[in-house]
N, C-alpha and C positions, 0 to 999 in steps of 0.2 A: 945888212946886219947894223943894227945900233951901235953906235959909238960911245953912247952913253954906258959909263961903267959905276957911276956913284949916284942914282937918281934916288932922291927921297921925296914922297908925296908930300906937298905942301901941308903943313901942319896948321890947324884951325886954330887961330889965334887965341881968344880969351873965351871962355864959356858965357854965352848968355845970361843975364839976369835969370831968367826964366829956367834953364838949367841949373844954375846955382841954387836957386830957390826949391825947385823940384829935388835937387841932391839932399840939399839940408833937410828937407821934409821926410826924405827916406831914410836919413840917418837918426832922425829924431824917433821916426816910427819904429825902425828895427835896429834894435841893440847888437842882432847878429850880423848887420850890415856893416855897423861900426867896427866890429870885431875881425871882421873879413876885410875890409876894404880900408881901415881907418877913416881918419879925418882929415887927411891933408888933401892932395889934389884928387879930382874927380878920376877915376880909373878911365883909361881910353876906351875900353868897351861900352862904358856907361855913357862916356860922352859921346861917343859915336849912336848910340841908340837914342838918347835924350835930346840930342840936337836936331833930330828930326822930326820931332813933336812939336805940336802948337798948344797953346794952353788949353783949347776945346778937348786936344785929344787927353792931355792930362787930366783934366776935369771929369772925362768921359771913363778914362781908365783907372783913376783912383780908387773909386769904390769897389770896382771888379777885383783889383789887386788885395785890397783890405779883406774882400771875401774870400778869395782863393789862398790868400797866404795870412793867415791870422797870426801866426808867430814866429814866422821865419822867413826872411827876405826872398821875393823872386830873384831869378837872374835879369840881366838887362834885357834879352831877348824875351822872356816872360813878360816884363814889365811893357816892353813895346807892344806885344801882342794884346794886352789887356786895353791899351790904349786904342788900338785901330778901331775904326767905326764898323760895326758889324751891322747885317743887314735889317735888324727890328731897329736901329738906330735912325735907320731913314725911313722908317714906316713900311717896310717888306716882312712876309714872315721870318721868323727864326729859321736857321738851316734846317733844325730837327721838324719843324711846322711844314717847311717847304718839300723836305723829303716825304712825308706823311700824305701830302697833297699829291706829289707826283707818284706815288705807289699806289694809292687808292683810286677808287672808282668815282670821284665826287667829281661831278662834271662843272663846278663852281670853282676852279682852280684859279689862285692869286695869277695875273698875267706874268709876273716875273717867272713864276713857276712854270708856266707853259711855254716862255722863250727860254728857259733854261732847257727844258724837254727837245725844242726845236734845235737848239745849238747841240745838242748831245746826238741828234740824228738818231740812228739805227741803236745805238748804247742806250738810248733811254728804254725802249722795249726789252734789249738784251738784260737789264738790271732787274728785270721780273723772274728771270732764271737764275739769278745769282744770290749766294748766300747772303742772308740781311747785312753783316757785316762789309762785307765787300761792296754791296751796291751802294749801301749810305756812304761808304768814302769816295766811291766813283761821283755818286749824284751832288754831295758836297763841295767836292772839288770844282765842279763844274758851277754850281750854283753860285759860290763865293765869288768864282771867276766872272760870271755874268753880272752879279751885283757890280762888282768894281766898274765894270764895263759901263753899266747905265750909269752908274754915279758920274763917272768922269766923262760921260757923252759918247762915249765910243759905240754904244748898242742904244737902240730907242726901244721903249716899250711898245709894244702894239696896243691899239685900243682894244679895251677889255670887252670880250663878248663871251658869255659863258655857252658850253657846249650847248646847253638846253636851248638857249636863245638861238643858237645856228640853226638846230633842227627847224624850230618855229618859224624862223624866217626862210629855211628851204622850202617847208610846207606851205608858206604864203606866197611863194613867187609864182609869177603867171605860168611860168613853164611846168612848175609842180601841177597847179591847178588844171592846167589844159590836160596833161598827162593824165591825171586822176579821174577827170569826165570822159576822157577816151577809154582808159581802161575798165571804169564801171559799164559804159555804154557797149562796150565790145565783149566782156567775159563775164559782168555779172548777172545772174537772171535779172529781168524785168519784172517789177512788181506790177499787178495789175489791180488797178482800185476799183 
């Protein structure tokens, strides 16, 4: 048992200039935030969420925030969510596009969609039996997780090969060609010239 009775987590000293600048811009953009939080110190919840963001994150999230919250300020968590990198920011399909590719019969799926289905294992086929909203929620959760792991380097995308190319390459393989000749010789009627 611990003998620490009065533990207080270390306080973050001073907000960075980026945090101060972002907070000032938020106050300038939303009068409702001034009324709600005041113009004094940055509220701890906002400080915590803003401190984890880079200038790239904020530049990416600001237009999204303005679009999603045209007249009333977002919460600190909503603002941080707007700033997160999305799959389309990294050149991957959006969550909706990826879901449509996963559920459709298109053989030319993006490699990250194929990897997501592979990571889902049997749940990928189970999705087709689920109501759309449930299947979408399941897939999008896996997809965003796979995208994060690929971006962080924990998963590697397979070399892209479409299902159509795979079938063609199988048909061109020596084993397939030999089997086809044997099958035609044994089971198909011979043409007489």
